[in-house]
C-alpha positions, -999 to 999 in steps of 0.1 A, spaced: -157 -17 354 -137 -50 347 -104 -42 359 -86 -62 323 -86 -47 286 -91 -67 255 -70 -47 237 -81 -59 200 -59 -62 171 -70 -21 152 -78 -16 120 -41 1 107 -47 10 74 -82 18 55 -95 -15 41 -73 -38 63 -94 -72 72 -67 -93 97 -24 -89 101 -5 -112 106 11 -116 148 49 -114 137 70 -107 172 60 -97 209 83 -73 220 65 -76 260 61 -113 277 31 -120 300 34 -105 336 58 -81 324 51 -38 334 42 -18 305 40 21 299 13 40 277 27 43 241 55 7 248 60 -10 220 40 -42 223 37 -61 192 46 -59 155 17 -68 129 26 -72 97 4 -62 67 2 -55 27 33 -59 30 45 -38 57 55 -44 96 35 -25 120 42 -14 158 15 -11 174 21 1 207 5 1 242 -26 19 253 -25 23 284 3 17 312 -4 -16 329 8 -55 332 3 -79 308 -19 -110 318 -18 -129 285 -9 -133 254 -41 -144 235 -19 -144 198 14 -164 194 39 -152 169 28 -161 134 -8 -159 137 -28 -148 109 -68 -129 127 -91 -110 117 -94 -77 122 -117 -69 161 -98 -100 174 -83 -98 207 -49 -104 208 -33 -98 249 -54 -84 275 -33 -58 299 -45 -46 336 -52 -21 356 -14 -21 367 9 -40 386 -9 -57 414 -39 -28 415 -71 -25 421 -99 -3 422 -124 -1 447 -147 -27 455 -177 -1 465 -169 26 438 -202 30 415 -196 19 375 -207 49 361 -177 65 384 -150 36 371 -164 45 334 -156 82 341 -123 73 352 -111 54 325 -123 71 304 -97 98 321 -73 73 321 -69 63 284 -42 81 262 -36 89 232 -45 71 208 -8 62 189 0 62 152 -11 19 154 -32 17 176 -64 19 186 -86 8 227 -108 -16 221 -135 3 240 -168 0 250 -188 13 231 -203 49 244 -241 45 247 -246 80 230 -231 68 196 -251 30 205 -277 46 212 -276 63 174 -289 48 146 -264 51 111 -272 73 89 -286 64 55 -270 51 28 -260 82 4 -256 83 -33 -214 97 -29 -191 80 -48 -156 67 -39 -130 61 -46 -121 29 -41 -87 33 -49 -82 72 -27 -55 65 3 -67 85 35 -51 94 59 -66 88 97 -61 83 137 -74 47 145 -97 63 168 -112 84 145 -113 52 122 -130 33 147 -155 62 152 -158 57 111 -174 24 119 -194 34 143 -215 56 127 -213 35 93 -191 60 72 -172 49 44 -136 71 53 -130 75 16 -159 94 11 -148 121 36 -129 152 25 -104 154 54 -95 192 58 -62 180 78 -32 180 74 -18 160 34 -65 162 37 -58 135 73 -99 132 81 -99 144 118 -127 131 141 -141 171 134 -147 161 98 -163 128 96 -192 144 125 -196 173 106 -198 147 70 -218 120 88 -244 147 101 -251 164 63 -246 122 51 -280 118 76 -301 150 66 -298 147 31 -301 105 29 -339 114 16 -322 126 -13 -303 101 -24 -332 81 -23 -351 113 -48 -315 102 -65 -323 70 -72 -342 68 -89 -329 100 -112 -338 79 -148 -294 71 -164 -282 100 -175 -275 108 -136 -242 100 -128 -246 65 -111 -230 54 -74 -212 25 -71 -227 0 -58 -214 -34 -39 -222 -64 -68 -248 -83 -60 -225 -116 -66 -190 -118 -60 -167 -132 -85 -176 -173 -92 -150 -185 -78 -119 -211 -98 -130 -245 -98 -109 -259 -70 -83 -285 -81 -64 -314 -61 -35 -298 -38 -8 -327 -42 20 -331 -9 55 -339 -20 81 -364 -21 102 -351 7 125 -371 32 129 -363 70 164 -343 68 142 -321 48 140 -288 60 98 -273 65 94 -234 60 59 -228 68 47 -196 43 38 -168 65 55 -134 70 67 -115 44 70 -142 20 31 -157 24 24 -121 11 52 -123 -16 32 -158 -27 -4 -146 -20 2 -115 -44 22 -131 -68 -9 -163 -75 -44 -137 -73 -13 -122 -102 -16 -153 -122 -49 -161 -117 -64 -131 -127 -44 -109 -156 -30 -130 -191 0 -114 -190 22 -108 -220 57 -98 -219 75 -77 -249 114 -63 -248 134 -38 -267 170 -25 -261 177 8 -254 215 32 -269 214 44 -225 247 62 -237 238 94 -232 222 88 -202 253 76 -183 271 106 -195 242 127 -182 234 107 -148 277 112 -143 275 147 -143 256 151 -126 266 127 -101 282 153 -81 254 176 -74 234 146 -62 258 150 -36 266 181 -32 225 175 -21 227 140 -3 212 128 -33 224 88 -44 218 97 -81 206 65 -96 190 57 -128 151 49 -114 150 93 -115 151 90 -150 134 55 -162 106 74 -137 100 103 -161 104 86 -193 78 68 -182 62 104 -175 61 108 -207 49 76 -220 23 76 -197 10 109 -217 5 97 -251 -7 57 -242 -25 68 -206 -42 29 -207 -8 16 -194 -15 39 -164 -43 24 -152 -59 1 -120 -82 -31 -126 -117 -35 -110 -122 -69 -112 -154 -66 -94 -169 -41 -111 -154 -54 -147 -139 -16 -152 -103 -4 -157 -93 31 -143 -70 55 -157 -55 68 -132 -44 105 -136 -20 105 -106 15 87 -123 28 64 -87 51 42 -93 60 12 -72 98 4 -73 99 -33 -68 122 -37 -33 151 -68 -19 151 -69 12 167 -93 39 133 -111 41 116 -111 0 102 -86 -18 89 -49 -7 73 -30 -33 75 12 -16 55 37 -41 73 69 -55 40 96 -54 27 126 -76 62 120 -96 55 143 -127 51 163 -98 86 156 -87 126 169 -103 154 142 -107 168 151 -77 132 150 -52 129 115 -69 161 104 -63 158 122 -25 117 104 -24 142 72 -36 166 70 -12 141 77 19 121 45 4 145 20 -2 163 22 39 127 22 48 120 -4 35 155 -25 40 157 -24 78 115 -31 77 100 9 96 84 19 63 50 31 69 18 14 54 15 47 30 41 47 13 30 10 -3 -3 23 -13 -15 42 -36 5 23 -70 -8 29 -104 23 16 -121 49 -7 -116 93 -7 -120 112 -40 -117 154 -35 -115 175 -60 -119 207 -46 -131 222 -49 -101 227 -83 -97 231 -84 -130 209 -102 -163 197 -97 -196 165 -105 -196 127 -115 -175 95 -116 -180 77 -102 -142 50 -109 -131 23 -74 -123 22 -58 -98 -19 -64 -97 -42 -46 -99 -21 -30 -118 -24 -33 -156 22 -28 -161 54 -32 -152 84 -26 -170 118 -41 -161 147 -27 -162 183 -52 -167 224 -41 -170 239 -26 -190 271 -29 -209 293 -24 -234 276 -39 -267 293 -43 -308 261 -17 -319 258 -9 -365 267 32 -358 264 50 -395 277 13 -414 300 7 -389 307 -14 -361 314 7 -326 310 0 -293 277 8 -271 266 15 -241 232 -7 -243 202 -16 -219 175 -37 -230 141 -41 -211 106 -51 -209 67 -42 -199 47 -62 -194 9 -55 -192 -28 -77 -191 -33 -84 -221 -75 -77 -215 -65 -39 -212 -37 -29 -232 -28 -48 -272 5 -57 -282 11 -21 -309 -1 -1 -285 24 -21 -254 60 -11 -286 48 21 -290 52 22 -252 83 4 -247 96 32 -281 86 62 -262 103 53 -235 140 41 -253 131 80 -270 134 98 -238 155 75 -222 185 81 -258 182 118 -256 173 120 -223 173 158 -230 147 158 -242 128 156 -215 143 190 -201 132 202 -233 96 190 -227 97 204 -197 81 172 -176 
């Protein structure tokens, strides 16, 4: 039995392939308790705090701050304790049992890199089963369950969850795995079914062709310049923006909106919202107007799968809100906005914004978005051309509200006016649809009582 545990970077979220070690919270030689915060890791724009899987001593930190490593990389070696040693004559089996007895419950963001039990190692992974995989399903499962799924060769997105909020439990996983093994012969028969049968998504036989390499030139600099590594959240933002520009041909449509009635309605509702602890902004009203527009133009609430060469019209309405933080842009997601009231949306926006700015936001709160809003209103500006949050098809820009002179009934009057922009992937949405979609959003913002009348 080795005296030290080689702790590997766990799969914090489904589909995670790498993480960036941003900050160690412990030092070599330090004694730590089980579940003590040990290291901060950045992934999917979320900083996740990983805790120690057991009490012991930090023997060696293998990965320094600011380093990206693949999942499964040993990042730290943890000793048994403050110089404690196991009896040299203890049999290997007994030591293994002692180690198992000491293993604590795995925390939400840690998974001990324990050796695979012999019973699991000898088990043959089940044959592939023709089960539809939703690539956008957000799976809730403990890291230990995810690790067990990898050992069994099971994609958790195919496993029905019976836990709270659909969480996949170990029992769910093992029941599914045993059922999948039994169903394997039937699956092989289904593979030869006629074309009318529902197809099973398969990995692409060849990857999408990579773009031709472009010559990269270093800039001219001087000795007084400050060199800032493009890493951390800024590096993630850079990757996302480049991916979007390379994959999505954008276009932007702009129009103006008379929000005089909306301003008055919000003023009336602010007091009631404050009594319930909600700081009511204009965003919940904009989100509800989007729901109305999505129902008429569903292709705007879609994501693109460039591996399968298809786009998926989402039946959920999950709105990402581009949020400015001290470290850069983060996009928390308000889920199922069509099922929430305006005050409920306002409360959730408040929770997500505070979590994002305090760097305590959960990975689950950054996933599953179907459309994004970017609001420049509080800062100012009358128009911008936002970059799509790839693989989403659309992003709405909302800008400052200001008094402007407009013509109403042949008279020049002062009205509260706001500009809106819609940026879309032109492969999926045409210009005429963009205009009609934005006009629908404007209709509901100019006459917000329609949201109530139509039960949106």
